[in-house]
C-alpha positions as CSV (number, residue, x, y, z in Angstrom):
1,M,-86.2,-176.4,-129.7
2,T,-82.6,-175.3,-128.9
3,V,-80.0,-175.9,-131.4
4,M,-76.7,-177.2,-130.1
5,R,-73.8,-175.2,-131.5
6,A,-70.3,-173.7,-131.3
7,E,-70.3,-170.2,-131.1
8,Y,-67.2,-168.0,-131.7
9,H,-66.9,-164.3,-130.2
10,D,-64.4,-161.8,-128.7
11,G,-61.6,-164.3,-129.9
12,I,-62.5,-167.4,-128.2
13,W,-64.6,-170.3,-129.2
14,R,-68.1,-171.2,-126.9
15,E,-68.7,-175.1,-126.6
16,P,-72.4,-176.3,-127.3
17,A,-73.8,-176.7,-123.6
18,P,-74.7,-180.5,-122.4
19,L,-78.7,-181.1,-122.4
20,R,-80.1,-179.4,-119.4
21,G,-82.1,-182.7,-118.4
22,V,-78.8,-185.0,-118.5
23,A,-76.5,-182.6,-116.9
24,R,-79.0,-182.5,-114.0
25,L,-78.9,-186.4,-113.5
26,D,-77.3,-187.6,-110.0
27,C,-75.4,-190.2,-112.5
28,Y,-74.2,-187.2,-115.1
29,P,-70.1,-187.4,-114.2
30,W,-70.6,-191.3,-115.2
31,L,-72.4,-190.4,-118.3
32,V,-69.5,-188.3,-119.1
33,V,-67.1,-191.3,-118.5
34,G,-68.9,-193.8,-120.6
35,T,-69.0,-191.1,-123.4
36,V,-65.1,-191.0,-123.1
37,C,-64.5,-194.8,-122.8
38,I,-66.4,-195.1,-126.2
39,G,-63.7,-193.0,-127.7
40,A,-60.7,-195.0,-125.9
41,F,-62.5,-198.6,-126.7
42,M,-63.0,-197.8,-130.2
43,G,-59.0,-195.9,-130.9
44,Q,-57.2,-199.0,-129.1
45,V,-59.5,-201.7,-131.1
46,D,-58.3,-200.0,-134.0
47,A,-55.1,-200.0,-133.1
48,S,-54.7,-203.7,-132.6
49,I,-57.4,-204.9,-135.3
50,A,-55.7,-203.5,-137.9
51,Q,-52.6,-205.9,-137.9
52,L,-54.7,-208.9,-139.0
53,V,-55.6,-206.9,-142.2
54,L,-52.1,-206.4,-143.7
55,P,-51.8,-210.1,-145.1
56,E,-55.0,-209.6,-147.1
57,V,-54.1,-205.9,-147.8
58,G,-50.8,-207.5,-149.5
59,R,-52.6,-209.7,-151.5
60,E,-54.9,-207.8,-152.8
61,F,-52.5,-204.7,-153.7
62,H,-50.0,-206.8,-154.7
63,A,-47.5,-205.2,-151.8
64,S,-44.5,-206.2,-149.7
65,I,-44.6,-207.0,-146.3
66,G,-42.7,-204.0,-145.9
67,A,-44.8,-201.5,-147.6
68,T,-47.8,-203.0,-146.2
69,A,-46.6,-202.7,-142.8
70,W,-47.1,-198.8,-142.8
71,V,-50.8,-199.2,-142.5
72,S,-50.1,-199.6,-138.8
73,I,-47.1,-197.6,-138.4
74,A,-48.3,-194.4,-140.4
75,Y,-51.5,-194.7,-137.8
76,L,-49.3,-195.3,-134.6
77,L,-46.8,-192.8,-136.1
78,V,-49.4,-189.6,-136.6
79,A,-51.2,-190.5,-133.5
80,A,-48.1,-190.3,-131.2
81,A,-46.7,-187.0,-133.2
82,M,-49.9,-185.3,-132.9
83,L,-50.6,-185.7,-129.0
84,P,-49.1,-182.9,-127.7
85,V,-50.4,-180.7,-130.7
86,F,-53.8,-181.6,-130.2
87,G,-53.5,-181.1,-126.6
88,R,-52.4,-177.6,-127.0
89,L,-55.5,-177.0,-129.4
90,A,-58.1,-178.4,-126.9
91,D,-56.6,-175.5,-124.2
92,M,-57.5,-173.2,-127.2
93,V,-60.6,-174.2,-128.6
94,G,-62.1,-176.5,-126.2
95,R,-62.0,-180.1,-125.0
96,K,-65.4,-180.9,-126.1
97,L,-65.2,-179.0,-129.5
98,L,-61.7,-181.1,-130.3
99,Y,-63.0,-184.4,-128.8
100,C,-66.3,-184.1,-131.0
101,G,-64.2,-183.6,-133.8
102,G,-62.0,-186.4,-133.4
103,F,-65.1,-188.9,-133.9
104,V,-65.9,-187.6,-136.9
105,V,-62.4,-187.2,-138.1
106,F,-62.1,-191.1,-136.9
107,V,-65.2,-192.0,-139.2
108,T,-64.3,-190.3,-142.4
109,G,-60.7,-191.7,-142.1
110,S,-62.5,-194.9,-141.7
111,A,-64.7,-194.4,-144.4
112,L,-62.2,-194.0,-146.6
113,C,-60.0,-197.0,-145.2
114,G,-62.6,-199.4,-146.5
115,L,-63.1,-198.0,-150.1
116,A,-59.4,-197.3,-150.5
117,P,-58.5,-198.5,-154.0
118,G,-54.7,-198.8,-153.4
119,L,-52.0,-199.4,-150.7
120,D,-51.2,-195.5,-150.9
121,T,-54.7,-194.5,-150.8
122,L,-55.3,-196.8,-147.4
123,V,-51.7,-195.5,-145.8
124,G,-53.2,-191.6,-146.0
125,A,-56.5,-192.9,-145.2
126,R,-54.9,-194.3,-141.7
127,E,-53.2,-191.1,-141.2
128,L,-56.4,-189.3,-141.2
129,Q,-58.0,-191.8,-139.1
130,A,-54.5,-191.4,-137.0
131,L,-55.6,-187.5,-136.6
132,G,-59.0,-188.3,-135.2
133,A,-57.6,-190.9,-132.8
134,G,-55.3,-188.1,-131.4
135,M,-57.7,-185.5,-131.2
136,L,-59.7,-188.2,-128.7
137,Q,-56.5,-189.2,-126.8
138,A,-55.1,-186.0,-126.3
139,N,-58.6,-184.6,-124.4
140,A,-59.9,-188.3,-122.7
141,I,-58.2,-187.9,-119.1
142,A,-58.6,-184.2,-119.1
143,I,-62.3,-184.3,-119.4
144,I,-63.0,-187.2,-116.8
145,V,-60.6,-185.0,-114.3
146,S,-62.8,-182.2,-115.2
147,A,-66.3,-184.1,-114.7
148,T,-65.9,-185.9,-111.9
149,A,-65.2,-185.4,-108.1
150,K,-61.7,-185.7,-106.5
151,A,-62.8,-188.8,-104.5
152,R,-64.2,-190.6,-107.9
153,R,-61.7,-189.4,-110.0
154,G,-59.4,-192.8,-109.6
155,H,-62.4,-195.2,-110.1
156,A,-63.5,-193.0,-113.5
157,L,-60.1,-192.9,-114.9
158,G,-59.7,-196.5,-114.0
159,L,-62.6,-197.4,-116.5
160,Q,-61.1,-195.6,-119.0
161,S,-57.9,-197.6,-118.7
162,A,-60.3,-200.8,-118.6
163,A,-62.2,-199.7,-121.7
164,Q,-58.6,-199.4,-123.6
165,A,-57.7,-202.6,-122.4
166,V,-60.6,-204.3,-123.5
167,G,-60.6,-202.3,-126.9
168,L,-56.9,-203.6,-127.4
169,S,-57.6,-207.3,-126.4
170,A,-61.1,-207.6,-128.5
171,G,-59.5,-206.4,-131.7
172,P,-57.7,-209.2,-132.9
173,A,-60.7,-211.6,-132.2
174,L,-63.2,-209.1,-133.5
175,G,-60.9,-208.3,-136.9
176,G,-60.5,-212.4,-137.3
177,L,-64.4,-212.8,-137.3
178,L,-65.1,-209.6,-139.8
179,I,-62.1,-211.0,-142.2
180,A,-63.4,-214.2,-142.3
181,T,-66.7,-213.5,-142.8
182,L,-67.2,-209.7,-144.5
183,G,-63.9,-209.0,-146.1
184,W,-60.8,-206.8,-144.7
185,R,-62.9,-203.5,-145.7
186,W,-65.3,-204.2,-142.8
187,V,-62.5,-204.0,-140.1
188,F,-63.1,-200.5,-141.0
189,W,-66.3,-199.6,-141.7
190,I,-67.3,-201.3,-138.5
191,N,-66.1,-198.2,-136.5
192,L,-68.9,-195.8,-138.5
193,P,-71.8,-196.6,-136.0
194,V,-69.6,-196.5,-133.2
195,G,-68.1,-193.2,-133.7
196,L,-71.2,-191.4,-135.0
197,L,-72.7,-192.8,-131.5
198,G,-69.7,-191.4,-129.9
199,A,-69.9,-187.9,-131.7
200,V,-73.6,-187.6,-131.0
201,L,-73.1,-188.5,-127.3
202,G,-70.4,-186.0,-126.8
203,L,-72.3,-183.5,-128.3
204,L,-75.4,-184.0,-125.8
205,V,-73.4,-185.2,-122.7
206,L,-69.8,-183.6,-122.5
207,P,-69.5,-180.4,-120.5
208,R,-68.3,-177.5,-121.5
209,T,-64.7,-176.9,-121.3
210,E,-65.0,-173.6,-119.6
211,T,-67.7,-174.1,-117.6
212,R,-65.6,-177.2,-115.9
213,C,-62.1,-176.4,-116.0
214,G,-62.3,-172.0,-116.1
215,A,-62.4,-170.0,-118.7
216,I,-60.4,-170.4,-122.1
217,T,-59.0,-167.0,-122.3
218,Q,-57.3,-164.9,-125.0
219,G,-54.1,-165.8,-123.2
220,A,-54.4,-169.2,-124.1
221,A,-54.8,-168.6,-128.1
222,T,-51.0,-169.0,-128.9
223,F,-49.4,-172.0,-130.7
224,D,-45.8,-172.9,-130.7
225,L,-45.6,-173.8,-134.6
226,A,-42.1,-175.0,-134.4
227,G,-42.5,-177.0,-131.5
228,A,-45.4,-178.5,-133.1
229,V,-43.7,-179.5,-136.4
230,L,-40.3,-180.5,-135.8
231,P,-40.8,-184.0,-134.2
232,V,-42.9,-184.7,-136.9
233,P,-40.3,-185.3,-139.8
234,S,-38.1,-186.8,-137.1
235,L,-40.2,-189.5,-136.0
236,G,-41.4,-190.5,-139.2
237,L,-37.6,-190.7,-140.6
238,L,-36.8,-192.8,-137.6
239,M,-39.7,-195.1,-137.9
240,F,-39.0,-195.6,-141.4
241,A,-35.2,-196.4,-140.6
242,I,-36.2,-199.0,-138.2
243,N,-39.1,-200.9,-140.6
244,E,-36.2,-200.8,-143.5
245,A,-33.6,-202.4,-141.2
246,G,-35.2,-205.8,-140.7
247,H,-34.6,-206.5,-144.5
248,A,-31.8,-204.1,-145.7
249,G,-29.5,-204.0,-142.7
250,F,-28.2,-201.0,-140.8
251,R,-25.3,-200.4,-142.9
252,S,-27.8,-199.4,-145.8
253,P,-28.0,-195.5,-146.9
254,L,-31.9,-196.5,-146.5
255,V,-31.4,-196.8,-143.3
256,S,-28.2,-195.0,-142.2
257,G,-29.3,-192.0,-144.0
258,P,-32.9,-191.2,-142.7
259,L,-31.6,-191.9,-138.9
260,L,-29.2,-189.5,-139.7
261,V,-31.5,-186.8,-141.0
262,G,-33.9,-187.7,-138.7
263,L,-31.9,-186.3,-136.0
264,L,-31.5,-183.1,-137.1
265,P,-35.4,-181.6,-136.4
266,L,-35.1,-183.7,-133.2
267,I,-31.8,-181.7,-132.2
268,G,-34.0,-178.6,-133.5
269,F,-37.1,-179.5,-131.2
270,V,-34.9,-180.1,-128.2
271,R,-33.0,-176.8,-129.0
272,H,-36.4,-175.1,-129.1
273,P,-36.9,-171.9,-126.8
274,G,-40.4,-173.5,-125.6
275,I,-39.2,-176.9,-124.7
276,L,-36.2,-175.5,-123.0
277,S,-38.5,-173.0,-120.9
278,A,-40.9,-176.3,-120.3
279,I,-37.8,-178.1,-118.8
280,I,-36.1,-175.8,-117.2
281,P,-37.9,-173.6,-115.8
282,E,-37.2,-170.2,-114.7
């Protein structure tokens, strides 16, 4: 029996290959698309479904609307800030490894959300969940493009977009049903079977990055730490200011202070040499 595992040698990661019997099927590209659609659906369901739990969370943890709003804000903020980071890491370690890891991280965050004893713990678990969502979103399109022929690529990407749209629209209805019957914690626990299914299918179905998109070489193993870190505090402070402006007003120090401080790392990000060279090539 062949053991599927990632190997590390000569400074690069070698991803596990898909099952031979699966890779030989004529419908194999569509199996890859279907696997990616699981992540696309799950991420959008969770992004929309979490809005419904805010009143229940506020009542259970005796928190204000502004405080409970961070259950959603933290998720969106972390997921958006980490997209370019995970896109770069995918070039270094492989898209398959990062995509399957995204399911594991997302499921872990979902389980912790359902077990959260307080609001701070819930927000932290949502941030972990968002890391998993970022790992999935940063790789989805690249995996589909690498696995499908050019003539079918538009169809494949359309299916992935449809999965996102269905997840976004189904989230409120599914969330309302779960909250009314099982409680708000099941809004997060419902992700566990879906995420575990996606992780298993990812290992069995998704192609190796180097066999479909060119080898991952030593030259790709560089990471711009400053370019990855600078946007995170800027986005966090700006989102905090916008959230507080609704009830404190823009003249409040809680709003004007974070706005001004948040601009500093944003200016540093724009002036960073790696960003300038990407925008203005030599």
